[in-house]
Structure formats: C-alpha cells, structure tokens
C-alpha positions, -999 to +999 in steps of 0.1 A: -320+093+317-336+097+282-313+092+252-308+124+232-327+125+200-306+126+168-308+159+149-323+153+115-324+173+082-361+182+091-347+200+122-322+218+101-350+228+076-372+241+104-343+262+119-334+276+086-370+282+075-367+262+042-379+229+030-362+196+037-356+192+000-337+225-001-316+213+028-308+181+010-298+200-023-274+223-004-258+197+019-253+173-010-241+200-034-267+191-060-260+210-093-286+229-114-305+241-084-309+278-081-305+284-044-294+318-032-262+324-013-283+338+017-304+306+019-273+285+018-257+306+046-289+301+067-288+263+062-251+260+071-256+282+102-285+259+112-263+228+107-236+243+130-261+255+156-278+221+158-247+200+154-263+181+126-244+153+109-258+135+078-269+099+083-245+075+066-272+049+062-295+073+045-268+084+022-260+048+013-297+042+005-299+073-017-267+067-036-269+028-038-234+027-021-216+044+007-186+067+008-166+039+024-133+026+010-125-008+024-087-017+027-083-054+028-050-062+043-033-096+039-026-117+070+012-111+068+037-093+091+032-056+088+065-038+091+070+000+093+068+005+056+034-013+052+020+007+081+033+039+067+016+031+034-017+024+051-015+057+070-007+077+040-035+061+019-061+065+047-051+102+050-052+108+012-087+093+008-101+109+039-091+143+025-115+136-004-144+128+019-140+090+018-142+070+051-116+044+052-121+010+070-092-013+073-095-051+079-070-079+081-079-106+056-101-135+066-126-156+048-155-134+060-137-103+050-133-112+014-166-130+009-192-110+030-178-079+047-180-058+015-216-068+012-224-055+047-206-022+041-215-016+004-183+003-001-177+028-029-143+011-035-122-018-023-084-016-022-072-052-020-038-058-003-050-094+003-056-123-020-093-122-030-108-148-052-115-137-088-152-145-084-155-123-053-138-094-071-163-100-100-192-098-075-179-066-061-177-049-095-211-063-105-225-045-074-210-012-084-179-013-061-147-001-078-118-026-071-082-019-070-064-051-070-030-044-054-022-081-045-008-102-072-024-134-082-019-164-105-050-156-126-033-131-149-054-101-137-033-068-137-025-052-104-009-019-096+020-030-075+038-059-093+055-037-119+069-015-092+083-045-072+100-059-103+116-025-108+128-025-073+146-058-078+161-045-110+174-013-092+191-035-066+208-056-093+218-026-114+235-009-085+255-040-076+266-044-113+277-008-113+300-016-083+316-044-104+299-075-091+291-103-115+279-132-092+248-124-072+229-139-044+193-133-033+183-133+004+147-145+005+124-142+035+117-173+055+079-165+059+061-179+029+033-153+033+056-127+018+058-145-016+035-120-033+061-093-027+092-116-028+084-132-062+083-100-083+114-085-066+133-117-073+120-116-109+135-081-112+169-094-101+166-123-125+157-100-154+186-078-147+211-107-145+197-120-179+201-086-195+237-082-182+246-117-193+251-129-157+243-163-141+209-161-123+211-153-086+218-180-060+186-178-038+188-187+000+163-181+027+177-159+055+158-161+088+162-133+114+189-151+133+227-143+132+239-179+132+216-189+104+224-159+084+261-166+090+257-201+074+239-185+044+269-160+041+295-188+042+275-208+016+274-178-008+311-171-004+318-208-012+298-204-045+318-173-054+289-149-047+302-114-039+270-094-035+235-101-023+201-085-029+180-088+002+142-090+001+140-061+026+160-042+052+151-066+080+165-095+060+195-074+050+203-063+086+201-100+097+226-108+069+250-081+081+249-095+116+256-130+101+286-117+083+300-104+116+293-137+133+311-155+104+341-131+107+333-116+074+325-079+064+304-059+040+310-048+014+345-064+013+335-100+016+298-097+006+281-065-005+245-063+007+215-041-005+181-040+011+147-026+004+125-001+023+150+023+040+136+017+075+148+040+102+173+014+115+189+010+081+212+040+087+223+025+120+232-009+107+269-019+108+279-009+082+250+015+073+228-002+048+225+006+011+189+002+002+159+012-019+135+038-005+100+031-020+086+065-008+053+052+006+037+087+005+040+086-033+028+051-036-002+060-014-010+090-036-009+067-067-033+043-051-056+071-040-056+085-075-065+050-088-096+050-064-106+086-073-103+081-109-123+048-107-150+066-088-150+093-115-143+120-088-137+155-103-109+161-078-089+130-091-055+135-107-058+123-143-021+115-150-002+089-131+027+102-109+062+090-119+077+060-104+088+068-069+116+044-057+151+058-053+184+043-045+199+052-011+237+045-011+255+038+022+285+017+030+271-019+027+272-020-011 
C-alpha cells in the first residue's frame, strides 16, 4: 500500500488560488503584508480541508531555531511536587505555541541533544556545565538556569528555596521554639534543593540570635527516624524543619516509634503540602510552594527571553504560603 503523500504549502496555495508566498505570509502571520481578509479566509479554509500542518523542519531552517523548549530534568527522585511543576510548565508554554520536550539529565542530553533539537530555549533543572550553557547561548538558544551551581551564576530558584527555609524557621520561632533541628534527606542528589533551604533556616536562626540548627539525615525508615528524634531530644531540640513532607512524615512515624509525639515532644514542619500531608498523624504543618505559580514564573522567564509579545513583563509575587496543621 502506497504511503500517503504529505500535504504541502504548495497544495494549500493551489487549493486557495494564491501563491505559495502568500500562504507563507498568512500562516506565519508576517506583518506589513497587505493581504485581504477574504484571501486569508480562503487560505485557512484550504488548510482545514486538506489537513495541512506546517513542517517543523522547514520552520527551523527558516528561523534558525525551532519552537521547541527543552526541559532538562536532573536525575533525582521526582516526587508529586516536581511532577506537578513539570506538568504546569509544559501546559503554560504549549499555550504559547511552544513545543516542550522533557529529558532526564545524561551526558548526551547536556552536551549534544540541544544541538540536535536547536531549541528556542532550554530550561535547565539539571546541572549543565557552564561551557555548555555558553555554547547554547552563543547558538541563539535562550537558557533559564534553574539548577544551582558552584560557579556563581544566578538561577531563578535558589532565592525561593532560601525563603522557604526561612518561613519554616520563622513559624517555629513564633510558636516559642528556640532550639531547632533540621531533618536532611539521605539522598545526596537532593543537595541542590536541600542546601538553600537549610541556608534559609540558618539565616533565620542568626537573625533571631539562636544557635544554628542541629542537622541530621532522616531516611524513610521509622526506626532510623526514631533514633534521630531521640538524639534531637537529648540535645534539647524542641522543633525540626524537615527538607520536605516525605522526610517530615517519616520523622512523625519515628516519633511514634520512640514513644514521643508532635508537637509536644518535637514540633515538625515540612515543605510541599503533598496530598498525604493532611492525613499524617498528626496532620502536617508545611509550606505550599504553589507549583502553578512557580511554573508561570518560569514560563514568563522563557517568553521574556524569547521577546515574545505575549509575555508578562512584571514578575509575579512570591508564591509560597504557610499551611498550619497540628504538627507544629
């Protein structure tokens, strides 16, 4: 059976009775071209009748880049909050006509995949070497560097993560606590998010004149978490900021295993407000980062970088909010 031939802009021009150039002007919304409304209607009618879709390859050749946005995702555990962020960001960008491709970080992804795709923009949630980012920008690709690095280059998320840690600390201080612990994730791949959150807690302690937090890893195991809880209690710690809700819920289970309770023996506050947070025992006090708003901020960064006329020019306000339940 013969393969169906792809409908081209020549076919659309023939059906509408106009030149191929006129079809190109209309479909690409080229300004300063005096094309009547009746001609435009004929072209759109021909497009619909023939089922024409523009060639992405041809558009890339014409513009020097594609309408692709490449999301580079770090090779880390993706929880519900990270998945929510990716979903919202993908939907936001696709509403503006940008095709989103998501890839888990690998050596090839960072070094060569962007060359194959010639994306309009790269949103990097993965560690990409500074020289590779420079190559992307030199090739005309706009880069939003979300992932923190040690090279001093600004990124759009670190400030927000520091603020989250500060919000945790400030709430515990408001409840009368003066000796704090910090429950760190056991997975070292989470350091890019863990470090700024812990920095926010440390900054808060310094500003309130408190001792820096006692930092302990808490694995997702009730007995290990119980040991951490006992150690904190022995140090005089009365409240703990957890890296995220998963770690916080493990700590709550550890408290029960140790015969302790929250908030009486150890107040606990998490981050993310995952669906299970409200069903924890006791229900978990946490920070909701509002991934829809974070995604909108990142989408605006991309659109502004691409100088799109539909981009919002002013940054949205910080989105994180405190959710108070019974654990702290």
